[in-house]
C-alpha positions in Angstrom: 0.0 0.0 0.0 1.5 3.4 -0.9 2.3 5.8 1.9 -0.1 8.6 2.5 1.5 12.1 2.2 1.2 14.5 5.1 -0.4 17.1 2.9 -3.1 14.7 1.7 -3.9 13.7 5.3 -4.3 17.4 6.2 -6.7 17.9 3.3 -8.8 15.0 4.7 -8.9 16.4 8.2 -12.3 16.5 9.9 -13.8 20.0 10.5 -14.0 19.3 14.2 -11.5 17.7 16.7 -11.3 17.1 20.4 -8.2 19.0 21.2 -7.5 22.7 21.4 -4.9 25.0 23.0 -6.0 27.3 25.7 -5.7 31.1 25.2 -2.9 31.3 27.8 -0.9 28.6 26.1 -1.4 30.1 22.7 -0.2 33.6 23.7 3.4 32.3 23.9 3.3 30.9 20.4 4.2 33.1 17.4 4.9 30.8 14.5 3.1 28.0 12.8 5.8 25.6 13.8 5.5 26.5 17.5 1.7 26.1 17.4 2.1 22.7 15.7 4.7 21.6 18.2 2.6 22.7 21.2 -0.4 20.8 20.0 1.7 17.7 19.3 3.2 17.8 22.8 0.0 18.6 24.7 -1.9 16.0 22.8 0.7 13.3 23.0 0.6 10.8 20.1 -2.2 12.0 17.8 -3.4 11.4 14.3 -2.6 14.2 12.0 -6.3 14.4 11.0 -7.0 15.5 14.6 -4.1 17.8 15.0 -4.5 19.8 11.8 -7.9 21.6 12.4 -6.8 22.7 15.9 -3.6 24.2 14.6 -5.6 26.3 12.1 -7.9 27.4 15.0 -4.9 28.4 17.0 -3.3 30.3 14.1 -6.6 32.2 13.5 -6.7 33.2 17.2 -3.0 34.3 17.2 -2.7 36.0 13.9 -6.4 36.8 13.0 -8.4 35.5 10.1 -7.3 38.4 8.0 -4.0 36.5 7.5 -5.3 33.0 7.9 -8.7 33.1 6.2 -11.1 30.4 5.2 -11.1 30.9 1.4 -10.0 27.9 -0.6 -6.7 29.4 -1.8 -5.7 30.5 1.7 -6.6 27.2 3.2 -4.5 25.3 0.6 -1.7 27.7 1.3 -1.6 27.1 5.0 -2.1 23.4 4.5 1.1 23.3 2.5 2.8 25.5 5.0 1.8 23.2 7.9 3.0 20.1 6.0 6.4 21.8 5.5 6.5 22.6 9.3 5.9 19.0 10.3 8.6 17.8 7.9 11.0 20.4 9.3 10.2 19.5 12.9 10.9 15.9 12.1 14.2 16.7 10.5 15.1 18.8 13.5 14.2 15.9 15.8 11.2 17.7 17.5 8.6 15.1 16.6 8.2 11.6 15.2 5.8 10.8 12.4 4.8 7.2 12.0 2.3 5.5 9.8 -0.2 3.2 11.5 -2.6 1.8 8.9 -4.3 4.7 7.2 -3.2 7.2 9.9 -0.1 9.2 10.3 0.6 9.6 14.0 2.6 12.6 15.3 4.3 12.4 18.7 6.8 14.7 20.5 10.4 13.8 21.3 12.2 14.9 24.4 14.0 17.4 22.2 10.7 18.8 21.1 9.4 19.1 24.7 12.6 21.0 25.7 12.2 23.3 22.7 8.6 24.3 23.6 9.7 24.9 27.2 12.4 27.4 25.9 9.7 29.2 23.8 7.4 29.5 26.8 10.1 30.5 29.2 11.4 33.2 26.9 7.9 34.8 26.7 6.9 34.2 30.3 4.8 37.0 31.8 2.8 37.4 35.0 -0.8 36.5 34.7 -3.0 39.6 34.6 -6.3 39.3 36.6 -9.5 41.0 35.6 -9.2 43.5 38.4 -6.2 44.7 40.4 -6.5 44.2 44.2 -4.5 47.4 44.9 -1.8 45.4 46.6 1.8 44.9 45.7 4.0 41.8 45.5 7.6 42.1 46.7 10.3 39.7 45.5 13.5 39.5 47.7 16.4 37.8 46.1 19.1 37.4 48.7 21.4 35.3 46.5 24.9 34.6 47.7 27.9 35.9 45.8 28.9 32.4 44.7 25.7 32.3 42.6 26.3 35.6 41.0 25.8 34.4 37.4 22.5 32.8 38.3 21.5 35.9 40.2 22.2 38.1 37.2 20.1 35.9 34.9 17.3 35.9 37.5 17.3 39.7 37.7 17.3 40.1 34.0 14.3 37.7 33.7 12.4 39.8 36.3 13.1 42.9 34.3 11.9 41.2 31.1 8.7 40.2 33.0 8.1 44.0 33.8 9.0 44.0 37.6 9.9 47.3 39.1 13.5 47.2 40.5 13.4 48.7 44.0 17.1 47.8 44.3 19.4 45.0 43.0 17.9 42.4 45.4 14.2 43.5 45.6 11.6 43.7 42.9 7.9 44.6 42.9 4.8 43.8 40.8 1.1 44.5 41.1 -0.1 41.0 40.4 0.4 37.7 42.1 3.7 36.4 40.6 4.3 33.3 42.8 3.8 30.6 40.1 6.0 32.4 37.5 8.7 33.5 39.9 9.0 30.1 41.5 9.4 28.6 38.0 12.2 31.1 37.1 13.9 30.6 40.4 13.8 26.8 40.0 15.2 27.2 36.4 18.2 29.1 37.6 18.5 27.0 40.8 18.2 29.9 43.2 14.9 28.9 44.9 16.2 28.7 48.5 17.2 32.4 48.3 13.9 33.8 47.0 11.2 35.3 49.3 7.8 36.4 47.9 5.4 38.5 50.0 2.2 40.5 49.4 2.2 44.1 50.6 -1.2 45.7 51.3 0.1 49.2 52.1 3.0 51.4 51.1 3.8 55.1 51.4 1.7 57.2 49.2 4.7 58.6 47.3 5.9 55.1 46.6 2.5 54.0 45.6 2.2 56.9 43.1 5.6 56.0 41.7 4.7 52.4 41.2 1.4 53.1 39.7 2.9 55.5 37.2 5.5 52.8 36.3 3.0 50.1 35.7 0.5 52.4 33.9 3.3 53.2 31.5 3.7 49.4 31.0 -0.1 49.3 30.4 -0.5 46.7 33.1 -2.9 48.6 35.5 
């Protein structure tokens, strides 16, 4: 029996499927390949016919239907693009593609899982609640000198995540950052030296300064 091409399987994809990325997961993903890799990883070993429609749904949510429309010529274009991405990811060792009967199964490799972690870590931001509680979160990073390199990376990451630097070892943010900061601290192996606390009241002058800073960041 001749092998079924990936592009042919995409064209035969059902219009509905039982797997979809959440909005929070999708916000980290900025390329077709990253979306495809994320769905392959989060879904485990899945038939391409189930993966393909959800990748298109994710792309529409990220880039908008103006770029990824539903007209036939646009659909064919992105089907070909997606097929190329799968072939590329397989060449790079991010996924495995195996034929089982009439199905092509896509499953992530360990290298692919590490790749997606790097993508998400690079774009990590503090979750923004619907309403600010008018409290502040203080991060104290009392990291010993022997871990100076890790401390520098930790501080750079907090800056990239829009924390306000009170001083070299203390940072502040208006939203609960515990989950994200703990992940960053664990990544750089400095968790024992990090303290996180919620502050319900600060001096008015300090509060005004902080509010101006985060308003300029369009966070509050």
